[in-house]
C-alpha angles and dihedrals in degrees: 000000000000100000132148111282118186126315119352121230094246126012111210118230116253116230116202121191116203141163129168109338107092096174091054091048092051092051089049095050094043089054091051090051089062087067109093091219092064093086090062097038130098113227124206116195117196109196114193118223126256128268094198144356093280090057090047092057092049093046090052087054090050092053090050091051092049092050089056089062094057093097091050106043139017104254144162126198123214107192118190117217092210133039109266100175125232097282097054093037092055097044098044092041094054092045088054095051093044088061086068104030138036093214136035143182114219129202135162125223097253094060126095117206134212117240086251099053097098092044090054093048096046094045091048093047089054095043098049102029095113095032102098091192089075120078101178150325121255126207100202121080126188117248099245115184088243110030119223115261092229136022112278140206130238124187113253129019142280143210116221106097106331145160134213146157131257095246091054093047089053087066090064109122113207095187108091093192092059090051092048091050093050094048091050094042092053093042092238101134096106094045090046088053092056090260091310097312096111130025100228089145090059088051088056091050091050089050090054090052093050092245092122131022109219130151090179098066089053092048089051093046092046093055093040091056091046086056091236128150136226122211118228123194119241089230118043117254095184136056123189111234095177105081091081101108095269096103125087094241101021132095126192123296140141092182095124100042119109136158111299117237111271096192137043119283112253112231094193121127100003112157112209098234135087110284109238091194094052090045090054090048091050093051091048091047093051094045091051101042111021125037118192088255093057107108091215095050118131089250092060099037099035101039106043114269086110102030118165126263096306 
């Protein structure tokens, strides 16, 4: 078995994006501290600025919480004076960290990680660093009725607890219209929409019109068009703790939560190509559980119609 053994050659920094939910942030950080790699990991916390006095009070509490972790982990806090919003916070934050590091692990404050999340990300970043077919590693895995035996690849990229390299991030295309033109020009709309199961292309159009504000759909489209793959674990390493009614656009749902992995992810026998079997399972799973009208669907939660309090 190819499992993590001892210290890796280069632990990637962890970048955490947070805003005005201190209790969510604390759960997120506490879950990361259960990862043995956390003691040797640099943490960057990007704290978005307030929109009002209520936000200011909560952000002050967040700064206080983060300062309490200084004796436990190596961290730096980047606190914005004005409210940037999630999109700008993510993009500018990653560009900042990539000036210092060639690889990063990214997590948002409403995610809870398995004790094996950082191991998975660091091992995968080492394993696939020079393999240009791979765009990123993703921590969340859908709760298929019968889980895959091994981790699996999907074309494109994702946004719930992920890791990537600087050279892949440099392929990110911020212009939605360019992405739309390329998808149309290459006749990839149906494939981009999971063979018609999910309207990701429509999400991209809405982004171009300013009707939604999502960096994630453009990240996915950028990697999809570059024909790059993202690795998903066969047991989920991430649960979303944010769809609990506390977000500006979110209601309450635990639809995506499943038991977090309680053992290392096995990297044995992973073919670097999109898994047709996992893709079929995903389409079946989405058809059965989450229509495009469902307000807790992956499209809405994962690609920005919901986005958290930014």
